LUMMI-930704 format. One record per atom (N, C-alpha, C): residue number from 1; residue in one letter; atom name; y, z, x. Coordinates in nm, 3 decimals. Layout:
BEGIN
ATOM i aa at yy zz xx
ATOM NUM a CA Y Z X;
...
***
This chain:
BEGIN
ATOM i aa at yy zz xx
ATOM 1 x N 7.132 14.245 9.796;
ATOM 1 x CA 7.244 14.142 9.803;
ATOM 1 x C 7.313 14.136 9.661;
ATOM 2 x N 7.446 14.135 9.655;
ATOM 2 x CA 7.507 14.125 9.533;
ATOM 2 x C 7.524 13.980 9.483;
ATOM 3 x N 7.555 13.946 9.374;
ATOM 3 x CA 7.559 13.817 9.310;
ATOM 3 x C 7.673 13.723 9.382;
ATOM 4 x N 7.785 13.788 9.420;
ATOM 4 x CA 7.891 13.725 9.490;
ATOM 4 x C 7.845 13.660 9.609;
ATOM 5 x N 7.764 13.737 9.700;
ATOM 5 x CA 7.713 13.695 9.841;
ATOM 5 x C 7.605 13.592 9.804;
ATOM 6 x N 7.508 13.592 9.703;
ATOM 6 x CA 7.434 13.488 9.675;
ATOM 6 x C 7.489 13.366 9.646;
ATOM 7 x N 7.592 13.369 9.550;
ATOM 7 x CA 7.654 13.240 9.505;
ATOM 7 x C 7.739 13.183 9.625;
ATOM 8 x N 7.778 13.268 9.719;
ATOM 8 x CA 7.862 13.212 9.831;
ATOM 8 x C 7.782 13.146 9.923;
ATOM 9 x N 7.659 13.196 9.943;
ATOM 9 x CA 7.545 13.134 10.035;
ATOM 9 x C 7.506 13.008 9.969;
ATOM 10 x N 7.484 13.012 9.832;
ATOM 10 x CA 7.456 12.891 9.765;
ATOM 10 x C 7.552 12.770 9.782;
ATOM 11 x N 7.681 12.796 9.762;
ATOM 11 x CA 7.796 12.695 9.793;
ATOM 11 x C 7.792 12.655 9.930;
ATOM 12 x N 7.776 12.749 10.028;
ATOM 12 x CA 7.781 12.715 10.170;
ATOM 12 x C 7.656 12.621 10.213;
ATOM 13 x N 7.542 12.658 10.150;
ATOM 13 x CA 7.433 12.563 10.172;
ATOM 13 x C 7.457 12.430 10.122;
ATOM 14 x N 7.499 12.421 9.991;
ATOM 14 x CA 7.525 12.289 9.940;
ATOM 14 x C 7.629 12.214 10.028;
ATOM 15 x N 7.749 12.276 10.068;
ATOM 15 x CA 7.839 12.207 10.144;
ATOM 15 x C 7.782 12.165 10.298;
ATOM 16 x N 7.711 12.242 10.358;
ATOM 16 x CA 7.647 12.213 10.487;
ATOM 16 x C 7.546 12.121 10.466;
ATOM 17 x N 7.438 12.121 10.392;
ATOM 17 x CA 7.341 12.005 10.383;
ATOM 17 x C 7.398 11.874 10.344;
ATOM 18 x N 7.487 11.884 10.245;
ATOM 18 x CA 7.537 11.753 10.204;
ATOM 18 x C 7.641 11.697 10.299;
ATOM 19 x N 7.716 11.777 10.370;
ATOM 19 x CA 7.801 11.727 10.482;
ATOM 19 x C 7.720 11.670 10.583;
ATOM 20 x N 7.594 11.728 10.626;
ATOM 20 x CA 7.508 11.675 10.713;
ATOM 20 x C 7.446 11.539 10.669;
ATOM 21 x N 7.428 11.528 10.537;
ATOM 21 x CA 7.376 11.417 10.480;
ATOM 21 x C 7.476 11.294 10.497;
ATOM 22 x N 7.606 11.329 10.471;
ATOM 22 x CA 7.724 11.237 10.505;
ATOM 22 x C 7.718 11.171 10.614;
ATOM 23 x N 7.700 11.244 10.726;
ATOM 23 x CA 7.710 11.199 10.856;
ATOM 23 x C 7.582 11.123 10.897;
ATOM 24 x N 7.467 11.171 10.851;
ATOM 24 x CA 7.348 11.109 10.910;
ATOM 24 x C 7.294 10.993 10.815;
ATOM 25 x N 7.342 10.962 10.694;
ATOM 25 x CA 7.308 10.866 10.609;
ATOM 25 x C 7.342 10.730 10.664;
ATOM 26 x N 7.255 10.627 10.653;
ATOM 26 x CA 7.283 10.500 10.693;
ATOM 26 x C 7.348 10.427 10.592;
ATOM 27 x N 7.331 10.443 10.463;
ATOM 27 x CA 7.382 10.373 10.365;
ATOM 27 x C 7.521 10.427 10.328;
ATOM 28 x N 7.625 10.359 10.329;
ATOM 28 x CA 7.768 10.412 10.304;
ATOM 28 x C 7.790 10.455 10.159;
ATOM 29 x N 7.723 10.403 10.060;
ATOM 29 x CA 7.738 10.434 9.939;
ATOM 29 x C 7.662 10.575 9.904;
ATOM 30 x N 7.544 10.599 9.970;
ATOM 30 x CA 7.485 10.720 9.961;
ATOM 30 x C 7.570 10.839 10.030;
ATOM 31 x N 7.632 10.784 10.151;
ATOM 31 x CA 7.719 10.892 10.221;
ATOM 31 x C 7.847 10.941 10.117;
ATOM 32 x N 7.883 10.841 10.048;
ATOM 32 x CA 8.000 10.871 9.955;
ATOM 32 x C 7.947 10.947 9.839;
ATOM 33 x N 7.839 10.947 9.811;
ATOM 33 x CA 7.777 11.022 9.700;
ATOM 33 x C 7.748 11.178 9.753;
ATOM 34 x N 7.708 11.184 9.883;
ATOM 34 x CA 7.675 11.307 9.943;
ATOM 34 x C 7.815 11.369 9.968;
ATOM 35 x N 7.917 11.297 9.990;
ATOM 35 x CA 8.046 11.347 10.002;
ATOM 35 x C 8.093 11.413 9.872;
ATOM 36 x N 8.034 11.371 9.757;
ATOM 36 x CA 8.084 11.431 9.631;
ATOM 36 x C 8.035 11.580 9.626;
ATOM 37 x N 7.912 11.595 9.679;
ATOM 37 x CA 7.853 11.730 9.670;
ATOM 37 x C 7.924 11.815 9.775;
ATOM 38 x N 7.951 11.766 9.889;
ATOM 38 x CA 8.035 11.851 9.985;
ATOM 38 x C 8.152 11.890 9.937;
ATOM 39 x N 8.236 11.803 9.863;
ATOM 39 x CA 8.361 11.846 9.813;
ATOM 39 x C 8.334 11.940 9.689;
ATOM 40 x N 8.237 11.924 9.619;
ATOM 40 x CA 8.202 12.023 9.514;
ATOM 40 x C 8.187 12.157 9.578;
ATOM 41 x N 8.101 12.174 9.691;
ATOM 41 x CA 8.067 12.297 9.739;
ATOM 41 x C 8.195 12.369 9.798;
ATOM 42 x N 8.293 12.282 9.859;
ATOM 42 x CA 8.408 12.344 9.909;
ATOM 42 x C 8.498 12.390 9.793;
ATOM 43 x N 8.500 12.318 9.689;
ATOM 43 x CA 8.564 12.371 9.566;
ATOM 43 x C 8.502 12.504 9.513;
ATOM 44 x N 8.371 12.526 9.521;
ATOM 44 x CA 8.321 12.640 9.481;
ATOM 44 x C 8.356 12.764 9.570;
ATOM 45 x N 8.359 12.738 9.703;
ATOM 45 x CA 8.397 12.834 9.786;
ATOM 45 x C 8.529 12.876 9.760;
ATOM 46 x N 8.635 12.781 9.739;
ATOM 46 x CA 8.783 12.810 9.701;
ATOM 46 x C 8.780 12.891 9.578;
ATOM 47 x N 8.702 12.878 9.485;
ATOM 47 x CA 8.698 12.959 9.361;
ATOM 47 x C 8.648 13.087 9.395;
ATOM 48 x N 8.553 13.110 9.487;
ATOM 48 x CA 8.510 13.233 9.502;
ATOM 48 x C 8.604 13.321 9.595;
ATOM 49 x N 8.696 13.251 9.660;
ATOM 49 x CA 8.797 13.328 9.733;
ATOM 49 x C 8.917 13.359 9.661;
ATOM 50 x N 8.918 13.325 9.536;
ATOM 50 x CA 9.035 13.365 9.447;
ATOM 50 x C 9.156 13.249 9.433;
ATOM 51 x N 9.134 13.143 9.517;
ATOM 51 x CA 9.220 13.035 9.506;
ATOM 51 x C 9.176 12.934 9.414;
ATOM 52 x N 9.202 12.969 9.275;
ATOM 52 x CA 9.142 12.887 9.164;
ATOM 52 x C 9.218 12.758 9.160;
ATOM 53 x N 9.370 12.761 9.173;
ATOM 53 x CA 9.436 12.636 9.182;
ATOM 53 x C 9.392 12.527 9.275;
ATOM 54 x N 9.372 12.587 9.392;
ATOM 54 x CA 9.315 12.499 9.498;
ATOM 54 x C 9.181 12.430 9.471;
ATOM 55 x N 9.101 12.510 9.403;
ATOM 55 x CA 8.964 12.469 9.359;
ATOM 55 x C 8.981 12.365 9.257;
ATOM 56 x N 9.072 12.375 9.161;
ATOM 56 x CA 9.075 12.275 9.043;
ATOM 56 x C 9.147 12.149 9.106;
ATOM 57 x N 9.243 12.171 9.199;
ATOM 57 x CA 9.299 12.052 9.267;
ATOM 57 x C 9.201 11.972 9.350;
ATOM 58 x N 9.119 12.058 9.400;
ATOM 58 x CA 9.004 11.986 9.492;
ATOM 58 x C 8.919 11.900 9.401;
ATOM 59 x N 8.880 11.940 9.292;
ATOM 59 x CA 8.784 11.871 9.194;
ATOM 59 x C 8.882 11.759 9.134;
ATOM 60 x N 8.995 11.767 9.090;
ATOM 60 x CA 9.078 11.671 9.029;
ATOM 60 x C 9.103 11.553 9.136;
ATOM 61 x N 9.168 11.595 9.247;
ATOM 61 x CA 9.228 11.494 9.334;
ATOM 61 x C 9.132 11.435 9.418;
ATOM 62 x N 9.043 11.518 9.483;
ATOM 62 x CA 8.932 11.457 9.584;
ATOM 62 x C 8.819 11.413 9.525;
ATOM 63 x N 8.774 11.483 9.440;
ATOM 63 x CA 8.638 11.434 9.361;
ATOM 63 x C 8.672 11.337 9.260;
ATOM 64 x N 8.779 11.365 9.186;
ATOM 64 x CA 8.802 11.267 9.067;
ATOM 64 x C 8.882 11.143 9.111;
ATOM 65 x N 8.964 11.163 9.205;
ATOM 65 x CA 9.050 11.047 9.251;
ATOM 65 x C 9.002 10.972 9.369;
ATOM 66 x N 9.002 11.037 9.501;
ATOM 66 x CA 8.992 10.957 9.625;
ATOM 66 x C 8.847 10.922 9.636;
ATOM 67 x N 8.757 11.007 9.580;
ATOM 67 x CA 8.605 10.976 9.603;
ATOM 67 x C 8.573 10.851 9.512;
ATOM 68 x N 8.632 10.845 9.405;
ATOM 68 x CA 8.615 10.727 9.302;
ATOM 68 x C 8.670 10.596 9.368;
ATOM 69 x N 8.793 10.627 9.418;
ATOM 69 x CA 8.854 10.519 9.506;
ATOM 69 x C 8.772 10.471 9.607;
ATOM 70 x N 8.716 10.550 9.682;
ATOM 70 x CA 8.612 10.514 9.797;
ATOM 70 x C 8.511 10.440 9.768;
ATOM 71 x N 8.449 10.484 9.646;
ATOM 71 x CA 8.315 10.416 9.583;
ATOM 71 x C 8.357 10.274 9.548;
ATOM 72 x N 8.467 10.260 9.476;
ATOM 72 x CA 8.523 10.127 9.416;
ATOM 72 x C 8.539 10.043 9.530;
ATOM 73 x N 8.624 10.092 9.646;
ATOM 73 x CA 8.661 10.011 9.755;
ATOM 73 x C 8.529 9.953 9.833;
ATOM 74 x N 8.428 10.052 9.858;
ATOM 74 x CA 8.302 10.020 9.921;
ATOM 74 x C 8.223 9.916 9.845;
ATOM 75 x N 8.213 9.936 9.710;
ATOM 75 x CA 8.134 9.846 9.623;
ATOM 75 x C 8.197 9.716 9.610;
ATOM 76 x N 8.335 9.709 9.597;
ATOM 76 x CA 8.408 9.570 9.587;
ATOM 76 x C 8.407 9.511 9.706;
ATOM 77 x N 8.430 9.568 9.823;
ATOM 77 x CA 8.425 9.503 9.961;
ATOM 77 x C 8.282 9.460 10.000;
ATOM 78 x N 8.175 9.520 9.953;
ATOM 78 x CA 8.046 9.486 9.976;
ATOM 78 x C 8.017 9.345 9.900;
ATOM 79 x N 8.059 9.326 9.785;
ATOM 79 x CA 8.047 9.204 9.703;
ATOM 79 x C 8.117 9.082 9.766;
ATOM 80 x N 8.236 9.112 9.803;
ATOM 80 x CA 8.335 9.004 9.846;
ATOM 80 x C 8.273 8.951 9.978;
ATOM 81 x N 8.234 9.023 10.068;
ATOM 81 x CA 8.198 8.980 10.212;
ATOM 81 x C 8.071 8.942 10.220;
ATOM 82 x N 7.981 8.985 10.119;
ATOM 82 x CA 7.834 8.975 10.140;
ATOM 82 x C 7.775 9.019 10.270;
ATOM 83 x N 7.827 9.109 10.317;
ATOM 83 x CA 7.786 9.190 10.441;
ATOM 83 x C 7.718 9.330 10.411;
ATOM 84 x N 7.616 9.350 10.453;
ATOM 84 x CA 7.532 9.485 10.423;
ATOM 84 x C 7.622 9.597 10.513;
ATOM 85 x N 7.695 9.675 10.443;
ATOM 85 x CA 7.760 9.771 10.518;
ATOM 85 x C 7.681 9.893 10.531;
ATOM 86 x N 7.646 9.925 10.673;
ATOM 86 x CA 7.570 10.052 10.706;
ATOM 86 x C 7.641 10.109 10.814;
ATOM 87 x N 7.641 10.242 10.821;
ATOM 87 x CA 7.681 10.316 10.921;
ATOM 87 x C 7.564 10.344 11.025;
ATOM 88 x N 7.593 10.320 11.148;
ATOM 88 x CA 7.496 10.355 11.244;
ATOM 88 x C 7.481 10.503 11.294;
ATOM 89 x N 7.387 10.544 11.354;
ATOM 89 x CA 7.377 10.672 11.413;
ATOM 89 x C 7.411 10.674 11.571;
ATOM 90 x N 7.505 10.600 11.615;
ATOM 90 x CA 7.546 10.585 11.740;
ATOM 90 x C 7.599 10.718 11.808;
ATOM 91 x N 7.653 10.811 11.714;
ATOM 91 x CA 7.733 10.915 11.762;
ATOM 91 x C 7.644 11.045 11.756;
ATOM 92 x N 7.523 11.036 11.792;
ATOM 92 x CA 7.441 11.141 11.781;
ATOM 92 x C 7.474 11.245 11.882;
ATOM 93 x N 7.491 11.228 11.988;
ATOM 93 x CA 7.524 11.312 12.101;
ATOM 93 x C 7.661 11.393 12.086;
ATOM 94 x N 7.776 11.329 12.041;
ATOM 94 x CA 7.891 11.410 12.004;
ATOM 94 x C 7.878 11.482 11.889;
ATOM 95 x N 7.805 11.449 11.785;
ATOM 95 x CA 7.764 11.525 11.669;
ATOM 95 x C 7.683 11.664 11.709;
ATOM 96 x N 7.595 11.633 11.804;
ATOM 96 x CA 7.512 11.766 11.841;
ATOM 96 x C 7.604 11.866 11.936;
ATOM 97 x N 7.700 11.809 12.010;
ATOM 97 x CA 7.799 11.893 12.076;
ATOM 97 x C 7.888 11.966 11.967;
ATOM 98 x N 7.931 11.884 11.875;
ATOM 98 x CA 8.023 11.948 11.769;
ATOM 98 x C 7.949 12.061 11.691;
ATOM 99 x N 7.832 12.037 11.665;
ATOM 99 x CA 7.755 12.127 11.583;
ATOM 99 x C 7.719 12.257 11.674;
ATOM 100 x N 7.699 12.235 11.803;
ATOM 100 x CA 7.683 12.333 11.875;
ATOM 100 x C 7.808 12.430 11.894;
ATOM 101 x N 7.927 12.357 11.904;
ATOM 101 x CA 8.045 12.440 11.926;
ATOM 101 x C 8.095 12.515 11.799;
ATOM 102 x N 8.047 12.446 11.682;
ATOM 102 x CA 8.072 12.512 11.555;
ATOM 102 x C 7.969 12.637 11.535;
ATOM 103 x N 7.862 12.627 11.581;
ATOM 103 x CA 7.748 12.726 11.556;
ATOM 103 x C 7.792 12.842 11.659;
ATOM 104 x N 7.838 12.810 11.764;
ATOM 104 x CA 7.900 12.918 11.852;
ATOM 104 x C 8.013 12.990 11.812;
ATOM 105 x N 8.098 12.906 11.754;
ATOM 105 x CA 8.214 12.999 11.690;
ATOM 105 x C 8.174 13.074 11.578;
ATOM 106 x N 8.082 13.023 11.483;
ATOM 106 x CA 8.027 13.104 11.368;
ATOM 106 x C 7.955 13.223 11.408;
ATOM 107 x N 7.876 13.215 11.516;
ATOM 107 x CA 7.792 13.321 11.584;
ATOM 107 x C 7.891 13.426 11.633;
ATOM 108 x N 8.002 13.391 11.713;
ATOM 108 x CA 8.092 13.476 11.758;
ATOM 108 x C 8.184 13.548 11.646;
ATOM 109 x N 8.204 13.486 11.549;
ATOM 109 x CA 8.269 13.541 11.436;
ATOM 109 x C 8.179 13.648 11.354;
ATOM 110 x N 8.058 13.609 11.354;
ATOM 110 x CA 7.966 13.709 11.281;
ATOM 110 x C 7.946 13.825 11.371;
ATOM 111 x N 7.938 13.820 11.489;
ATOM 111 x CA 7.911 13.935 11.581;
ATOM 111 x C 8.044 14.027 11.575;
ATOM 112 x N 8.165 13.976 11.558;
ATOM 112 x CA 8.273 14.058 11.559;
ATOM 112 x C 8.294 14.129 11.424;
ATOM 113 x N 8.229 14.072 11.328;
ATOM 113 x CA 8.242 14.122 11.189;
ATOM 113 x C 8.377 14.111 11.103;
ATOM 114 x N 8.453 14.008 11.158;
ATOM 114 x CA 8.571 13.978 11.086;
ATOM 114 x C 8.565 13.873 10.972;
ATOM 115 x N 8.439 13.848 10.937;
ATOM 115 x CA 8.413 13.743 10.845;
ATOM 115 x C 8.385 13.780 10.707;
ATOM 116 x N 8.369 13.920 10.674;
ATOM 116 x CA 8.330 13.977 10.544;
ATOM 116 x C 8.465 13.981 10.463;
ATOM 117 x N 8.446 13.941 10.340;
ATOM 117 x CA 8.548 13.944 10.231;
ATOM 117 x C 8.509 14.053 10.123;
ATOM 118 x N 8.608 14.138 10.085;
ATOM 118 x CA 8.571 14.215 9.991;
ATOM 118 x C 8.620 14.174 9.856;
ATOM 119 x N 8.520 14.153 9.757;
ATOM 119 x CA 8.566 14.068 9.634;
ATOM 119 x C 8.679 14.152 9.554;
ATOM 120 x N 8.695 14.283 9.590;
ATOM 120 x CA 8.797 14.362 9.510;
ATOM 120 x C 8.938 14.347 9.570;
ATOM 121 x N 8.945 14.275 9.701;
ATOM 121 x CA 9.083 14.251 9.751;
ATOM 121 x C 9.144 14.134 9.705;
ATOM 122 x N 9.046 14.035 9.636;
ATOM 122 x CA 9.093 13.889 9.604;
ATOM 122 x C 9.198 13.912 9.488;
ATOM 123 x N 9.312 13.832 9.492;
ATOM 123 x CA 9.405 13.841 9.384;
ATOM 123 x C 9.348 13.776 9.247;
ATOM 124 x N 9.399 13.829 9.137;
ATOM 124 x CA 9.343 13.771 9.028;
ATOM 124 x C 9.379 13.620 9.009;
ATOM 125 x N 9.489 13.576 9.023;
ATOM 125 x CA 9.511 13.430 8.996;
ATOM 125 x C 9.627 13.360 9.078;
ATOM 126 x N 9.596 13.262 9.136;
ATOM 126 x CA 9.706 13.197 9.204;
ATOM 126 x C 9.784 13.103 9.119;
ATOM 127 x N 9.717 13.061 9.010;
ATOM 127 x CA 9.787 12.969 8.914;
ATOM 127 x C 9.911 13.026 8.848;
ATOM 128 x N 9.889 13.147 8.813;
ATOM 128 x CA 10.016 13.235 8.737;
ATOM 128 x C 10.121 13.249 8.846;
ATOM 129 x N 10.099 13.274 8.981;
ATOM 129 x CA 10.204 13.304 9.073;
ATOM 129 x C 10.257 13.167 9.104;
ATOM 130 x N 10.182 13.066 9.121;
ATOM 130 x CA 10.238 12.921 9.136;
ATOM 130 x C 10.336 12.875 9.042;
ATOM 131 x N 10.274 12.880 8.906;
ATOM 131 x CA 10.364 12.851 8.809;
ATOM 131 x C 10.476 12.912 8.784;
ATOM 132 x N 10.490 13.059 8.789;
ATOM 132 x CA 10.612 13.132 8.784;
ATOM 132 x C 10.712 13.082 8.904;
ATOM 133 x N 10.653 13.062 9.010;
ATOM 133 x CA 10.736 13.011 9.111;
ATOM 133 x C 10.798 12.875 9.106;
ATOM 134 x N 10.718 12.791 9.040;
ATOM 134 x CA 10.769 12.659 9.015;
ATOM 134 x C 10.874 12.663 8.899;
ATOM 135 x N 10.856 12.748 8.794;
ATOM 135 x CA 10.949 12.744 8.693;
ATOM 135 x C 11.086 12.834 8.732;
ATOM 136 x N 11.075 12.935 8.821;
ATOM 136 x CA 11.196 13.001 8.841;
ATOM 136 x C 11.266 12.970 8.991;
ATOM 137 x N 11.191 12.972 9.085;
ATOM 137 x CA 11.260 12.960 9.217;
ATOM 137 x C 11.277 12.811 9.257;
ATOM 138 x N 11.183 12.724 9.231;
ATOM 138 x CA 11.177 12.581 9.270;
ATOM 138 x C 11.186 12.484 9.160;
ATOM 139 x N 11.257 12.526 9.039;
ATOM 139 x CA 11.274 12.431 8.926;
ATOM 139 x C 11.331 12.311 8.979;
ATOM 140 x N 11.440 12.316 9.049;
ATOM 140 x CA 11.523 12.177 9.087;
ATOM 140 x C 11.431 12.078 9.173;
ATOM 141 x N 11.347 12.142 9.255;
ATOM 141 x CA 11.260 12.064 9.329;
ATOM 141 x C 11.158 11.999 9.252;
ATOM 142 x N 11.104 12.081 9.149;
ATOM 142 x CA 11.009 12.025 9.072;
ATOM 142 x C 11.048 11.918 8.975;
ATOM 143 x N 11.171 11.931 8.927;
ATOM 143 x CA 11.212 11.826 8.826;
ATOM 143 x C 11.248 11.708 8.920;
ATOM 144 x N 11.309 11.715 9.049;
ATOM 144 x CA 11.337 11.604 9.122;
ATOM 144 x C 11.199 11.528 9.168;
ATOM 145 x N 11.094 11.591 9.190;
ATOM 145 x CA 10.966 11.543 9.225;
ATOM 145 x C 10.929 11.455 9.091;
ATOM 146 x N 10.941 11.510 8.977;
ATOM 146 x CA 10.894 11.452 8.844;
ATOM 146 x C 10.977 11.317 8.835;
ATOM 147 x N 11.118 11.319 8.860;
ATOM 147 x CA 11.189 11.206 8.852;
ATOM 147 x C 11.146 11.100 8.967;
ATOM 148 x N 11.123 11.143 9.070;
ATOM 148 x CA 11.072 11.058 9.175;
ATOM 148 x C 10.948 10.978 9.147;
ATOM 149 x N 10.865 11.055 9.085;
ATOM 149 x CA 10.716 11.008 9.029;
ATOM 149 x C 10.748 10.894 8.934;
ATOM 150 x N 10.841 10.932 8.842;
ATOM 150 x CA 10.876 10.835 8.734;
ATOM 150 x C 10.930 10.706 8.789;
ATOM 151 x N 11.008 10.708 8.881;
ATOM 151 x CA 11.066 10.580 8.952;
ATOM 151 x C 10.950 10.523 9.003;
ATOM 152 x N 10.879 10.584 9.078;
ATOM 152 x CA 10.761 10.508 9.147;
ATOM 152 x C 10.680 10.440 9.047;
ATOM 153 x N 10.646 10.505 8.931;
ATOM 153 x CA 10.571 10.446 8.845;
ATOM 153 x C 10.625 10.328 8.781;
ATOM 154 x N 10.767 10.336 8.742;
ATOM 154 x CA 10.835 10.223 8.689;
ATOM 154 x C 10.844 10.098 8.786;
ATOM 155 x N 10.864 10.129 8.918;
ATOM 155 x CA 10.864 10.012 9.032;
ATOM 155 x C 10.719 9.964 9.030;
ATOM 156 x N 10.610 10.035 9.027;
ATOM 156 x CA 10.485 9.985 9.051;
ATOM 156 x C 10.451 9.886 8.917;
ATOM 157 x N 10.487 9.933 8.799;
ATOM 157 x CA 10.468 9.861 8.698;
ATOM 157 x C 10.548 9.716 8.695;
ATOM 158 x N 10.679 9.732 8.734;
ATOM 158 x CA 10.747 9.600 8.745;
ATOM 158 x C 10.715 9.511 8.840;
ATOM 159 x N 10.643 9.568 8.964;
ATOM 159 x CA 10.598 9.477 9.070;
ATOM 159 x C 10.472 9.396 9.006;
ATOM 160 x N 10.382 9.476 8.942;
ATOM 160 x CA 10.259 9.427 8.890;
ATOM 160 x C 10.289 9.322 8.773;
ATOM 161 x N 10.389 9.363 8.697;
ATOM 161 x CA 10.432 9.246 8.588;
ATOM 161 x C 10.481 9.137 8.654;
ATOM 162 x N 10.575 9.143 8.761;
ATOM 162 x CA 10.643 9.029 8.811;
ATOM 162 x C 10.533 8.938 8.882;
ATOM 163 x N 10.432 8.986 8.949;
ATOM 163 x CA 10.314 8.896 8.996;
ATOM 163 x C 10.233 8.837 8.889;
ATOM 164 x N 10.228 8.904 8.761;
ATOM 164 x CA 10.167 8.819 8.655;
ATOM 164 x C 10.234 8.716 8.609;
ATOM 165 x N 10.373 8.736 8.592;
ATOM 165 x CA 10.451 8.638 8.546;
ATOM 165 x C 10.473 8.500 8.633;
ATOM 166 x N 10.447 8.524 8.764;
ATOM 166 x CA 10.468 8.410 8.846;
ATOM 166 x C 10.347 8.329 8.853;
ATOM 167 x N 10.245 8.375 8.806;
ATOM 167 x CA 10.113 8.313 8.806;
ATOM 167 x C 10.094 8.217 8.689;
***
């Protein structure tokens, strides 16, 4: 086996095991931490496929932003309500059916042989292509989105400041 295949199987195992632990964990904080490893494994698979921009966005947006927001939300909500938040394992039968369907689709894909990826066919960089497209073809849309985000930031700051002044 070559190193590309070994690394792929490593990231696939990390993703599958931690994804299973997200679903089966009874503590919601532990589920959120397992979700961190699931998203990291998916990011590694994106990087192996040559989609380096998507891999970086996966780490920055999902792991760096959304997962931390989920953790803060869970921790703050748990302190306010004083209720022990636990997820139950009531959905065992639908999970088994879903895993069976996924395993069947995976087995059918492996039998047909359409799942193999040749590392030589992967493009060098998607970031270069995306950057040149943003600066040449979509420069107007890129600038308008920047202005829209600036307006949203100014609006959020003014709303937050107005609430402090009223108190």
